[in-house]
C-alpha positions as CSV (number, residue, x, y, z in Angstrom):
1,M,0.0,0.0,0.0
2,D,1.2,3.5,-0.8
3,S,0.5,6.4,1.5
4,A,0.7,10.2,1.2
5,D,3.3,11.8,3.5
6,S,0.5,13.7,5.3
7,S,-1.1,10.6,6.7
8,E,-0.3,7.9,9.1
9,T,-1.2,4.4,7.7
10,R,-1.1,1.1,9.5
11,T,-2.6,-2.3,9.0
12,A,-4.7,-4.3,11.4
13,S,-1.7,-6.6,12.2
14,D,0.2,-3.7,13.9
15,S,0.6,-4.4,17.7
16,G,1.4,-2.5,20.8
17,L,-1.2,0.2,20.2
18,T,-2.6,2.3,23.0
19,P,-6.2,1.2,24.0
20,R,-8.7,3.0,21.8
21,L,-12.3,4.1,22.2
22,L,-14.7,3.7,19.3
23,A,-16.0,7.2,18.8
24,Q,-18.3,6.6,15.8
25,R,-18.8,4.4,12.8
26,T,-19.2,5.2,9.2
27,L,-22.7,4.1,8.1
28,F,-24.1,4.0,4.6
29,A,-27.8,3.7,5.3
30,G,-30.3,4.2,8.1
31,T,-32.5,1.7,9.9
32,S,-35.7,3.0,8.1
33,P,-36.6,4.0,4.6
34,V,-37.5,7.5,6.0
35,A,-33.7,8.1,6.4
36,N,-32.3,9.4,3.1
37,E,-29.2,7.4,2.2
38,E,-27.5,10.7,1.2
39,L,-27.6,11.7,4.9
40,Y,-24.9,9.0,5.3
41,A,-22.9,8.8,2.0
42,V,-23.1,10.3,-1.5
43,V,-22.0,8.4,-4.6
44,E,-20.5,11.1,-6.8
45,K,-19.9,8.9,-9.9
46,G,-20.5,5.4,-11.2
47,E,-22.5,2.5,-9.9
48,S,-22.7,1.2,-6.4
49,T,-24.6,-0.9,-3.9
50,R,-24.8,-0.4,-0.2
51,D,-26.3,-1.6,3.1
52,R,-26.1,-0.1,6.5
53,F,-22.4,-1.0,7.2
54,S,-20.8,-1.5,3.7
55,L,-20.5,0.3,0.4
56,S,-19.5,-1.5,-2.8
57,L,-18.3,0.7,-5.7
58,H,-18.0,-0.5,-9.2
59,A,-14.9,0.2,-11.2
60,G,-14.4,4.0,-11.7
61,A,-17.0,4.9,-9.1
62,R,-16.4,7.5,-6.4
63,A,-18.2,8.2,-3.1
64,N,-17.8,10.4,0.0
65,T,-19.1,10.7,3.5
66,N,-19.1,14.5,3.6
67,T,-22.7,14.1,4.9
68,F,-24.8,14.8,8.0
69,F,-24.1,11.4,9.6
70,G,-20.8,10.7,7.7
71,R,-18.7,13.5,9.2
72,F,-16.6,13.4,12.3
73,P,-17.2,16.7,14.2
74,A,-13.5,17.6,14.6
75,S,-14.2,21.1,15.9
76,Y,-16.2,19.9,18.8
77,W,-13.7,17.2,19.7
78,Q,-10.9,19.7,19.7
79,R,-12.8,22.3,21.8
80,W,-14.3,20.0,24.4
81,T,-12.0,17.0,24.8
82,A,-8.3,16.3,25.5
83,V,-8.2,14.1,22.4
84,R,-5.5,15.3,20.0
85,E,-5.8,12.8,17.2
86,V,-8.5,10.6,15.6
87,T,-8.0,7.5,13.4
88,A,-10.4,6.2,10.8
89,S,-9.9,2.5,10.0
90,V,-11.4,1.0,6.8
91,R,-11.6,-2.7,5.8
92,V,-11.1,-3.0,2.0
93,L,-12.3,-6.0,0.1
94,S,-10.9,-5.9,-3.4
95,T,-8.8,-7.9,-5.9
96,T,-7.3,-4.7,-7.3
97,S,-6.4,-1.2,-6.1
98,C,-8.6,1.6,-4.7
99,R,-8.1,5.0,-3.1
100,V,-9.1,6.2,0.3
101,L,-8.8,9.8,1.4
102,L,-9.2,11.5,4.7
103,V,-10.5,15.0,4.1
104,A,-11.1,18.0,6.3
105,S,-13.0,21.3,6.1
106,D,-12.7,24.6,7.8
107,I,-15.2,27.3,8.9
108,G,-15.6,28.4,5.3
109,G,-16.2,24.9,4.0
110,H,-12.9,24.7,2.2
111,R,-11.8,21.2,1.5
112,R,-8.3,19.9,2.3
113,I,-6.8,16.4,2.1
114,V,-5.1,15.4,5.4
115,G,-4.5,11.7,4.6
116,A,-4.5,9.4,1.6
117,T,-3.7,5.9,0.7
118,T,-3.9,3.6,-2.2
119,A,-4.8,0.0,-1.1
120,D,-4.0,-3.1,-3.2
121,G,-6.0,-6.2,-2.4
122,Q,-7.7,-6.9,0.9
123,G,-6.8,-5.6,4.3
124,T,-7.5,-2.8,6.7
125,V,-6.1,0.7,6.3
126,A,-6.0,3.5,8.8
127,L,-5.7,7.2,8.3
128,S,-5.2,9.6,11.2
129,S,-5.6,13.4,11.6
130,A,-4.5,15.6,14.4
131,L,-7.3,17.6,16.0
132,D,-5.4,20.9,16.0
133,Q,-6.8,23.1,13.3
134,F,-10.5,23.1,14.0
135,V,-11.2,25.4,16.9
136,D,-13.8,27.6,15.1
137,G,-15.2,24.9,12.9
138,G,-14.7,22.1,10.4
139,S,-15.1,18.4,10.2
140,L,-13.4,15.3,8.8
141,W,-14.8,12.7,6.4
142,L,-13.7,9.9,4.1
143,E,-13.7,9.7,0.3
144,F,-13.5,6.4,-1.7
145,E,-12.6,5.5,-5.3
146,A,-12.6,2.2,-7.0
147,L,-9.9,2.3,-9.7
148,D,-10.0,-0.9,-11.8
149,A,-12.6,-3.2,-10.4
150,E,-15.4,-3.4,-7.8
151,V,-14.3,-2.6,-4.2
152,T,-16.2,-3.0,-0.9
153,F,-15.5,-0.8,2.0
154,D,-16.9,-1.8,5.4
155,Q,-16.1,-2.0,9.2
156,I,-15.3,1.7,9.2
157,E,-14.5,3.0,12.6
158,W,-13.3,6.3,14.0
159,S,-11.4,5.8,17.2
160,V,-9.4,7.9,19.7
161,E,-6.9,7.0,22.4
162,A,-8.7,6.2,25.7
163,A,-6.9,6.5,29.0
164,L,-9.7,4.9,30.9
165,P,-12.3,2.2,30.0
166,P,-15.7,3.5,28.8
167,R,-18.1,4.6,31.5
168,P,-21.3,2.7,31.9
169,V,-24.2,4.2,29.9
170,A,-28.0,3.6,30.1
171,V,-30.9,4.7,28.0
172,A,-34.2,5.9,29.7
173,I,-37.3,6.0,27.5
174,C,-40.4,7.7,28.8
175,T,-43.7,6.8,27.2
176,F,-47.4,7.6,27.6
177,N,-49.9,5.7,25.4
178,R,-47.5,5.6,22.4
179,A,-47.0,1.9,22.7
180,D,-46.3,1.2,19.0
181,D,-43.8,4.1,18.8
182,C,-42.0,3.1,21.9
183,A,-41.7,-0.5,20.8
184,K,-40.2,0.7,17.5
185,T,-37.6,2.8,19.4
186,V,-36.6,-0.2,21.6
187,A,-36.5,-2.3,18.5
188,A,-34.2,0.2,16.8
189,L,-31.8,0.0,19.7
190,A,-32.0,-3.8,19.7
191,S,-31.1,-4.0,16.0
192,D,-27.6,-2.8,16.6
193,T,-25.4,-5.4,18.4
194,T,-22.6,-2.9,19.1
195,V,-25.0,-0.5,20.8
196,V,-26.7,-3.3,22.7
197,E,-23.3,-4.4,24.0
198,R,-22.4,-0.9,25.0
199,L,-25.6,-0.3,27.1
200,E,-25.6,-1.2,30.7
201,T,-29.4,-0.8,31.1
202,V,-32.4,0.2,29.1
203,Y,-35.2,1.7,31.2
204,V,-38.7,1.8,29.7
205,V,-40.8,4.0,31.9
206,D,-44.4,3.4,30.9
207,Q,-46.9,5.9,32.4
208,G,-49.9,5.0,30.1
209,T,-52.9,2.9,30.1
210,D,-51.9,1.1,26.9
211,P,-48.9,-1.0,28.0
212,V,-45.9,-1.2,25.7
213,Q,-45.1,-4.7,27.1
214,D,-48.2,-6.0,25.4
215,R,-46.9,-5.2,21.9
216,E,-45.7,-8.1,19.9
217,L,-42.7,-6.2,18.6
218,F,-41.6,-5.2,22.1
219,Q,-41.8,-8.9,23.2
220,Q,-39.8,-9.9,20.2
221,V,-36.9,-7.5,20.8
222,A,-36.7,-7.5,24.6
223,P,-34.6,-10.7,24.8
224,A,-31.8,-8.8,23.0
225,F,-31.2,-6.9,26.2
226,G,-31.8,-9.8,28.6
227,D,-32.1,-8.6,32.2
228,R,-30.6,-5.3,31.3
229,L,-34.1,-4.2,30.1
230,Q,-36.1,-2.8,33.0
231,Y,-39.8,-2.1,32.3
232,I,-41.3,0.2,34.9
233,R,-45.0,1.1,35.3
234,Q,-45.9,4.2,37.2
235,P,-48.6,6.9,37.4
236,N,-48.5,9.6,34.7
237,L,-46.0,12.2,36.0
238,G,-45.3,13.6,32.6
239,G,-42.0,13.7,30.8
240,A,-40.3,15.1,33.8
241,G,-41.4,12.2,36.0
242,G,-40.7,9.6,33.3
243,F,-37.2,10.7,32.5
244,T,-36.3,11.4,36.1
245,R,-37.3,7.8,36.9
246,G,-34.6,6.6,34.6
247,L,-32.1,8.9,36.2
248,F,-33.3,7.9,39.7
249,E,-32.9,4.2,39.0
250,A,-29.6,4.5,37.3
251,S,-28.0,6.6,40.0
252,A,-29.4,4.3,42.7
253,S,-27.6,1.3,41.2
254,S,-24.3,3.1,40.2
255,D,-22.8,6.5,40.9
256,D,-20.9,6.6,37.6
257,T,-23.5,5.7,35.0
258,D,-24.3,8.2,32.3
259,V,-28.0,8.2,31.2
260,I,-29.3,9.0,27.7
261,L,-32.8,10.4,27.9
262,M,-34.8,9.4,24.8
263,D,-38.3,10.2,23.6
264,D,-40.7,7.4,22.8
265,D,-41.9,8.7,19.5
266,I,-38.7,9.4,17.7
267,L,-37.2,7.6,14.7
268,C,-34.1,6.3,16.5
269,E,-30.7,6.3,14.9
270,P,-29.0,3.8,17.3
271,E,-25.5,5.1,16.3
272,T,-26.4,8.2,18.2
273,V,-26.1,6.3,21.5
274,L,-22.5,5.3,20.6
275,R,-21.5,8.9,19.6
276,L,-23.0,10.6,22.6
277,S,-21.5,8.1,25.0
278,A,-18.0,8.2,23.4
279,F,-17.9,12.0,23.4
280,A,-19.1,12.2,27.0
281,N,-16.2,9.8,27.9
282,C,-13.7,12.2,26.5
283,T,-14.8,15.7,27.6
284,I,-12.3,17.4,29.8
285,S,-15.0,18.1,32.4
286,P,-18.6,16.8,32.7
287,A,-21.1,18.1,30.1
288,L,-24.6,17.4,29.0
289,I,-24.3,16.0,25.5
290,G,-27.3,16.5,23.3
291,A,-28.3,15.0,20.0
292,E,-29.6,17.1,17.2
293,M,-33.2,16.8,16.0
294,L,-34.1,16.1,12.4
295,F,-37.7,16.6,11.4
296,L,-39.7,13.4,11.1
297,Y,-42.0,14.7,8.4
298,N,-39.2,16.5,6.5
299,P,-36.4,14.2,7.3
300,N,-33.6,16.1,5.5
301,Y,-34.2,19.2,7.7
302,L,-32.4,19.9,10.9
303,L,-34.2,21.8,13.7
304,A,-31.2,23.6,15.0
305,T,-27.4,23.4,15.4
306,A,-27.7,25.0,18.9
307,E,-30.5,26.7,20.8
308,R,-30.9,29.2,23.6
309,V,-33.8,30.6,25.7
310,D,-34.9,34.2,26.5
311,L,-36.2,34.2,30.0
312,A,-37.7,37.6,29.7
313,T,-40.1,36.4,27.0
314,L,-40.2,32.7,27.8
315,R,-39.1,32.0,24.2
316,R,-37.3,28.7,23.5
317,G,-35.5,27.5,20.4
318,L,-33.8,30.8,19.7
319,P,-30.5,31.1,17.7
320,T,-27.5,31.2,19.9
321,D,-25.7,33.6,17.5
322,Q,-25.8,34.6,13.9
323,Y,-24.1,31.3,12.8
324,S,-26.4,28.8,14.5
325,E,-28.7,27.2,11.8
326,H,-32.4,26.6,12.1
327,N,-34.8,24.7,9.9
328,Y,-31.9,23.8,7.8
329,N,-31.7,21.4,4.8
330,V,-28.6,19.4,5.5
331,L,-28.6,17.8,2.0
332,E,-28.1,21.2,0.4
333,E,-25.2,22.4,2.7
334,L,-23.7,21.3,6.0
335,P,-23.0,23.7,8.9
336,E,-19.3,24.3,9.4
337,R,-18.9,26.7,12.3
338,R,-18.9,25.4,15.8
339,V,-21.7,27.0,17.9
340,D,-22.3,26.7,21.6
341,A,-25.7,25.7,22.9
342,Q,-27.5,26.8,26.1
343,Y,-29.7,23.8,26.3
344,N,-30.7,20.7,24.4
345,G,-34.1,19.0,24.1
346,W,-34.6,15.6,25.7
347,W,-35.6,13.9,22.4
348,S,-32.1,12.4,23.1
349,C,-29.7,13.9,25.5
350,L,-26.9,12.4,27.7
351,I,-26.9,13.3,31.4
352,P,-23.5,12.6,33.0
353,A,-23.5,11.0,36.4
354,E,-21.5,13.9,37.8
355,A,-24.4,16.3,36.9
356,L,-26.8,14.4,39.2
357,R,-24.3,14.4,42.0
358,R,-23.6,18.1,41.6
359,I,-27.1,19.6,40.9
360,G,-29.6,17.0,41.8
361,L,-32.6,15.6,39.9
362,P,-35.0,17.4,37.6
363,L,-37.9,19.5,38.9
364,P,-41.3,17.7,39.2
365,V,-43.0,20.1,36.7
366,F,-44.8,17.3,34.7
367,F,-43.6,18.4,31.3
368,Q,-42.4,21.4,29.3
369,W,-39.2,23.3,30.3
370,D,-37.8,20.4,32.4
371,D,-35.0,20.0,29.9
372,V,-34.3,23.8,29.7
373,E,-34.3,24.3,33.5
374,F,-31.9,21.4,34.0
375,S,-29.5,22.6,31.4
376,L,-29.6,26.2,32.8
377,R,-29.0,24.8,36.3
378,A,-26.1,22.7,35.0
379,G,-24.6,25.7,33.3
380,R,-24.7,27.7,36.5
381,A,-22.8,24.9,38.1
382,G,-20.1,24.9,35.5
383,I,-21.5,22.0,33.4
384,P,-22.1,23.1,29.8
385,T,-24.5,21.7,27.3
386,I,-23.1,20.6,24.0
387,T,-25.2,19.8,21.0
388,L,-23.1,17.2,19.1
389,P,-23.3,17.3,15.3
390,G,-23.8,14.0,13.6
391,A,-25.6,12.5,16.7
392,A,-29.3,12.9,15.9
393,V,-32.7,11.4,15.9
394,W,-35.9,12.2,14.0
395,H,-38.8,13.8,16.0
396,A,-42.2,15.1,14.9
397,D,-41.9,18.6,13.6
398,F,-42.9,21.1,16.2
399,Y,-44.8,23.4,13.9
400,W,-47.5,20.7,13.5
401,K,-48.5,21.2,17.1
402,D,-51.0,23.9,17.8
403,V,-50.1,26.2,20.7
404,D,-53.8,26.3,21.8
405,G,-53.7,23.2,24.0
406,F,-53.4,22.1,27.6
407,A,-49.6,22.0,27.2
408,H,-49.5,25.8,27.1
409,Y,-50.3,25.8,30.8
410,F,-47.2,23.9,31.6
411,S,-45.1,25.8,29.1
412,T,-46.0,29.1,30.6
413,R,-46.0,28.1,34.3
414,N,-42.8,26.1,34.0
415,G,-41.1,28.8,32.0
416,L,-41.9,31.2,34.8
417,I,-40.5,28.8,37.4
418,T,-37.3,28.4,35.4
419,A,-37.0,32.2,35.1
420,A,-37.6,32.6,38.8
421,L,-34.8,30.2,39.6
422,D,-32.4,32.2,37.5
423,P,-30.3,34.9,39.1
424,G,-31.4,37.4,36.4
425,F,-35.1,37.0,37.2
426,A,-36.9,40.1,35.7
427,P,-40.6,40.1,36.7
428,S,-41.2,43.5,35.2
429,A,-40.1,42.5,31.7
430,L,-42.0,39.2,32.1
431,A,-45.2,41.0,33.1
432,K,-44.9,43.3,30.1
433,N,-44.3,40.5,27.6
434,L,-46.8,38.1,29.0
435,A,-49.5,40.8,29.1
436,R,-48.9,41.4,25.4
437,D,-49.0,37.7,24.6
438,I,-52.3,37.2,26.5
439,S,-53.8,40.3,24.9
440,R,-53.0,38.9,21.5
441,S,-54.8,35.7,22.5
442,I,-57.9,37.7,23.6
443,V,-58.1,39.8,20.4
444,S,-57.6,36.6,18.4
445,M,-60.7,35.2,20.0
446,Q,-58.7,32.4,21.6
447,Y,-60.4,32.7,24.9
448,G,-59.5,29.2,26.0
449,L,-55.8,29.9,25.3
450,A,-56.0,33.2,27.2
451,H,-57.6,31.3,30.1
452,T,-54.9,28.7,30.0
453,Q,-52.2,31.4,30.0
454,L,-53.9,33.2,33.0
455,R,-54.2,29.9,34.9
456,A,-50.5,29.3,34.3
457,L,-49.7,32.7,35.9
458,E,-52.0,31.8,38.8
459,G,-50.3,28.4,39.1
460,F,-46.9,30.0,39.3
461,L,-48.1,32.5,41.9
462,G,-49.5,29.7,43.9
463,G,-45.9,28.7,44.7
464,P,-44.0,25.5,44.9
465,G,-46.8,23.6,46.7
466,A,-48.5,23.0,43.4
467,L,-45.6,20.7,42.5
468,V,-46.2,18.4,45.4
469,D,-48.1,15.8,43.2
470,G,-45.8,16.1,40.2
471,G,-48.5,17.9,38.1
472,Q,-51.4,15.5,38.0
473,A,-53.9,17.9,39.6
474,A,-52.9,20.7,37.3
475,L,-53.3,18.5,34.3
476,A,-56.8,17.4,35.3
477,S,-58.1,20.8,36.1
478,V,-56.7,22.6,33.0
479,N,-58.2,19.9,30.7
480,A,-61.5,20.2,32.5
481,E,-61.6,24.0,32.4
482,R,-60.7,24.2,28.7
483,K,-63.9,22.4,27.8
484,R,-65.8,25.6,28.5
485,F,-64.3,27.2,25.4
486,S,-65.7,26.0,22.0
487,E,-62.7,27.2,19.9
488,T,-60.4,24.8,21.7
489,V,-62.1,21.9,19.8
490,T,-60.8,20.9,16.4
491,R,-63.6,20.1,13.9
492,P,-63.5,18.2,10.6
493,A,-62.8,20.4,7.6
494,S,-65.7,18.8,5.9
495,E,-68.0,20.7,8.3
496,L,-66.8,24.1,7.0
497,P,-69.5,26.1,5.3
498,I,-68.8,27.7,2.0
499,V,-67.1,30.9,3.0
500,P,-64.4,33.0,1.5
501,V,-60.7,32.6,2.3
502,R,-59.0,35.7,3.7
503,R,-55.3,36.0,3.4
504,A,-53.2,38.0,5.9
505,D,-51.7,41.4,5.1
506,P,-48.0,41.9,6.0
507,P,-47.3,42.2,9.7
508,P,-47.2,45.6,11.4
509,Q,-43.8,47.2,11.8
510,S,-42.3,46.1,15.1
511,H,-42.4,49.6,16.7
512,R,-46.2,49.8,15.9
513,E,-47.2,46.3,17.1
514,D,-48.5,47.5,20.5
515,L,-50.4,50.4,18.8
516,V,-52.0,48.0,16.4
517,L,-52.9,45.6,19.2
518,A,-54.6,48.4,21.1
519,K,-56.4,49.4,17.9
520,R,-57.7,45.9,17.3
521,A,-59.0,45.7,20.9
522,L,-60.8,49.0,20.5
523,W,-62.4,47.9,17.2
524,Q,-63.7,44.8,19.0
525,A,-65.0,46.9,21.9
526,R,-66.9,49.2,19.5
527,G,-68.1,46.3,17.3
528,R,-66.2,47.5,14.3
529,L,-65.5,44.0,12.9
530,E,-66.1,42.4,9.6
531,P,-69.0,40.0,10.4
532,G,-67.7,36.9,8.5
533,P,-67.7,34.0,8.6
534,V,-64.4,33.6,6.7
535,T,-61.8,31.0,6.7
536,V,-58.1,31.6,7.4
537,S,-55.2,29.2,6.9
538,F,-52.9,28.3,9.7
539,E,-50.0,30.4,8.3
540,D,-52.3,33.4,8.0
541,A,-53.8,33.1,11.5
542,Q,-51.8,36.0,12.9
543,W,-53.4,38.1,15.7
544,W,-53.4,41.3,13.6
545,H,-55.4,39.5,10.9
546,V,-57.8,37.2,12.7
547,S,-58.8,40.0,15.0
548,R,-60.5,41.9,12.1
549,F,-63.3,39.4,12.0
550,A,-66.2,38.5,14.2
551,H,-66.5,34.9,13.0
552,V,-63.6,32.9,11.5
553,F,-62.6,29.3,10.9
554,V,-58.9,28.8,11.4
555,T,-56.9,25.7,10.3
556,D,-55.4,23.8,13.2
557,A,-51.6,23.6,13.1
558,S,-51.9,19.8,12.8
559,Q,-53.9,20.2,9.6
560,S,-56.3,17.7,11.0
561,G,-59.2,20.1,10.9
562,V,-60.4,23.6,11.8
563,R,-61.3,25.6,14.9
564,E,-64.2,28.0,14.9
565,R,-63.6,31.3,16.6
566,R,-66.4,33.9,17.4
567,F,-66.0,37.3,19.0
568,D,-67.7,37.1,22.4
569,R,-68.0,40.4,24.2
570,E,-68.5,38.9,27.6
571,L,-65.6,36.5,27.4
572,A,-63.3,39.2,26.0
573,A,-64.3,41.5,28.9
574,E,-63.9,38.6,31.4
575,M,-60.4,37.7,30.1
576,T,-59.3,41.3,30.0
577,G,-60.4,42.0,33.5
578,R,-58.6,38.9,34.8
579,L,-55.5,39.9,32.9
580,F,-55.4,43.2,34.7
581,G,-55.9,41.5,38.1
582,V,-53.4,38.8,37.6
583,M,-50.7,41.1,36.2
584,K,-51.2,43.5,39.2
585,R,-50.7,40.5,41.5
586,F,-47.7,39.2,39.5
587,R,-45.9,42.5,39.7
588,A,-46.4,42.7,43.4
589,D,-45.8,39.1,44.4
590,A,-43.4,37.6,41.8
591,P,-40.2,38.4,43.8
592,T,-41.6,36.8,46.9
593,V,-42.9,33.8,45.0
594,A,-39.5,33.4,43.3
595,E,-37.8,33.3,46.6
596,A,-40.2,30.5,47.8
597,Y,-39.3,28.4,44.7
598,R,-35.6,28.9,45.4
599,R,-36.0,28.0,49.1
600,E,-37.9,24.8,48.3
601,F,-35.8,23.9,45.3
602,P,-33.4,21.5,47.1
603,Q,-36.3,19.5,48.5
604,L,-38.2,19.4,45.2
605,T,-35.2,18.0,43.3
606,S,-34.1,15.6,46.0
607,R,-34.2,11.8,45.8
608,E,-36.5,11.7,48.8
609,N,-39.1,13.8,47.0
610,W,-39.0,11.8,43.8
611,A,-39.1,8.5,45.8
612,R,-42.3,9.8,47.5
613,L,-43.8,10.5,44.0
614,Y,-42.8,7.1,42.8
615,G,-44.3,5.4,45.9
616,K,-41.0,4.0,46.9
């Protein structure tokens, strides 16, 4: 075999090597037809065949792994770990010669070759690259070329020197009446023997009334884990209670087990478990290692490369800086710059054992913001959150979920709790922004949503005692109260009368938004509305547009049907009056309530409190 001077090449027969940790594998296909093969590898020229772990190129064909899952995130490894070199080993099955290149990029996407070899016949080649020129961005990948005859490349592994054995890692899956989805996620993990061997335990925390254990698929794949699969039934304590149960159990049996929290309804890429765990093993100090989220309905699109939160507006999913990418087609172009995250969603996120020892368990807030609060708390304790490129799962697109639902209660209340626990708690800014949000709900004739938002504020002001049952009472009461409001019900589109479609005008200029909001409220008070009925698409259902009509049918975000909104003078007056009262109370009491949450925080996040909720 011939090698370029810039690379280090060795065969599998070399001995005396330092123990190495498998950081990631090069894959050529996903575990589902939903996963586009070009997310793994691209054939640039010629004919080829592939399966998940191997690629066969016909004579003259070329391929590369400069792809979403094919890249090695060199910039993140250089920034966050002590690893100074990575080696990619490739088994070559051929009767003739072929070429393998190790290629790097920088923050501008410029390509440079850092290693090359021409292999003759069968064997394993290895190309190494120093991780010393990637601070601001850049990745590594492989390129393959079959020169004279068909060549197969497989068993491709990226490894790094490991001073210590890999730490134990567990997966905790929380589920509530998504038995089929959960069974598929467990099956995806079970399909990968390397991942199965790597896992110490898989916790399936079932909080529903439709047991996952009754599914035939679950019963078929469970033996792959043996007694390492722990199936736990418990009352519905939301995502916070389900995920925390996995952390609770893992930390009870071992004080050094990392836990990967994983949603039940994802399309799981099991390789992500391997990559999250390997990276966590190598970080200089403990860190939360989050997977990226690809859209399940638009599977070539990435939600974000990194996210932050604004605690003054309770907005999540914001860009961390001008270089973080959102709603990004990763087949068109790949992000190059390294960006830092403030938090990571728990669709898949590794929680290191040290984090639990240092900051405790999550808050019993049922669901919504539990992941954000935990990341912010960890950050204040010196534990960063890192969203790792190339480690990802597919999750249902968020914009298909309508904000007018019971979840908005927990989103607003828990956002306020999270803000209250932060040293920069700013109740005046929150009051101003929340009053604006609720006013927009009122003029949009979303009286059920306005009620839900007001109840969330009242729930926050009620103090930490509302968390004593883990959120079950709040869930029941909010769902019951929302039945009063007819526009919270989604109706079949076939029930729509024949009415005109009204498109939205451009939004008001930002400095005029409050003025326009006041104007719309005045129009409603004076009855100066277009009578309707009209129909408005979801994308056009903006507050400044919908508030012009007295009767409107609005498409639900899920596209499953429509919601009928009618101007109701009594409800509008009721909600407006409540808004003034709640905001007056919030401005007066929020600092004292925040102090109560901070005072009770150690007890709320303690093992003793969670043991009580679990009936242990």
